[in-house]
C-alpha positions in Angstrom: -23.2 -37.2 23.7 -26.4 -37.8 22.0 -26.6 -38.1 18.2 -28.3 -35.0 17.8 -26.3 -33.0 19.8 -23.3 -34.3 17.8 -25.1 -33.3 13.8 -26.5 -30.2 15.8 -22.0 -29.7 16.1 -21.9 -30.9 12.8 -24.9 -28.3 11.4 -22.3 -25.5 13.3 -20.0 -25.9 10.8 -21.7 -25.4 7.9 -21.8 -21.4 7.5 -24.4 -19.4 4.8 -21.5 -17.9 2.4 -23.1 -14.4 2.6 -23.5 -14.1 6.6 -20.5 -15.5 8.8 -22.8 -17.4 10.8 -23.5 -21.3 10.5 -26.8 -22.1 9.8 -27.9 -23.3 13.4 -27.2 -19.8 14.5 -28.3 -18.0 12.3 -31.5 -19.7 12.5 -32.3 -21.5 9.8 -32.9 -25.2 11.6 -36.1 -25.3 12.5 -36.4 -28.7 13.5 -34.1 -31.3 14.4 -35.3 -35.2 15.1 -33.0 -38.5 15.4 -34.2 -42.2 16.0 -32.6 -45.2 17.1 -32.2 -46.7 14.0 -30.2 -43.0 13.5 -32.5 -41.5 10.9 -32.0 -38.0 10.9 -35.0 -35.6 10.1 -34.1 -31.5 9.5 -36.5 -29.1 8.7 -34.9 -26.2 7.6 -35.4 -22.7 5.4 -32.9 -20.1 3.7 -33.1 -17.0 4.4 -35.2 -15.8 1.8 -37.1 -18.4 -1.2 -34.2 -17.0 -4.0 -31.5 -17.0 -2.1 -28.1 -17.8 -4.3 -27.5 -20.9 -1.9 -31.0 -22.5 -2.2 -30.0 -25.3 -4.6 -26.8 -26.4 -2.4 -27.4 -25.1 1.3 -29.6 -27.5 2.2 -27.0 -30.5 0.4 -24.7 -29.1 2.5 -26.5 -29.5 5.4 -27.1 -33.0 4.5 -23.5 -34.1 4.0 -22.9 -32.5 7.4 -25.3 -34.3 9.1 -24.1 -38.0 6.7 -20.7 -37.2 7.6 -21.3 -37.9 12.3 -20.3 -41.4 13.2 -24.1 -43.4 13.8 -26.2 -41.7 10.6 -27.8 -44.1 8.9 -30.0 -41.6 6.9 -30.8 -38.1 6.5 -34.0 -36.7 5.4 -34.4 -32.7 4.3 -37.4 -30.7 4.7 -37.1 -27.4 3.1 -39.9 -24.6 4.0 -40.7 -21.3 4.4 -42.8 -21.5 6.6 -42.9 -19.3 8.9 -40.6 -16.9 6.7 -37.1 -17.0 8.4 -37.0 -13.4 10.5 -33.3 -12.0 12.6 -35.3 -12.9 15.8 -34.7 -16.6 14.6 -31.0 -16.0 15.0 -29.4 -17.7 18.6 -28.5 -14.2 20.8 -24.5 -14.5 20.5 -25.2 -14.4 16.2 -27.6 -11.3 16.4 -24.5 -10.0 19.0 -21.4 -10.8 16.2 -23.4 -9.4 13.6 -24.1 -6.3 15.5 -28.1 -6.4 15.3 -28.7 -5.9 19.0 -27.6 -3.4 21.5 -25.0 -5.1 23.9 -26.1 -2.1 26.4 -29.5 -0.9 26.0 -28.8 2.9 25.5 -30.8 5.0 27.5 -32.7 8.1 26.9 -31.4 11.1 28.9 -34.6 13.7 29.8 -32.5 17.5 28.8 
């Protein structure tokens, strides 16, 4: 498994405390780069600028990335551009939260 995949796996163990979905599937990770020296750059957002975990969630993401063997440094860039929306969530996350229909409802004409 390459380093980037290992970091993604670690990020999938970090959850927003208000939403039972990990930050990766929630769509909060906008970008993740890993170089040959083990330096990781993560561009991320929060569900809202005034999110109650604004002070702690980026630090949790950084700790998770640093916990991966082979990671030598982690840089976090917090951005709100573009703003987060549910469309950024993975299909599995939307289905788990009931935000998408599993089977489309067909309208019956009478």
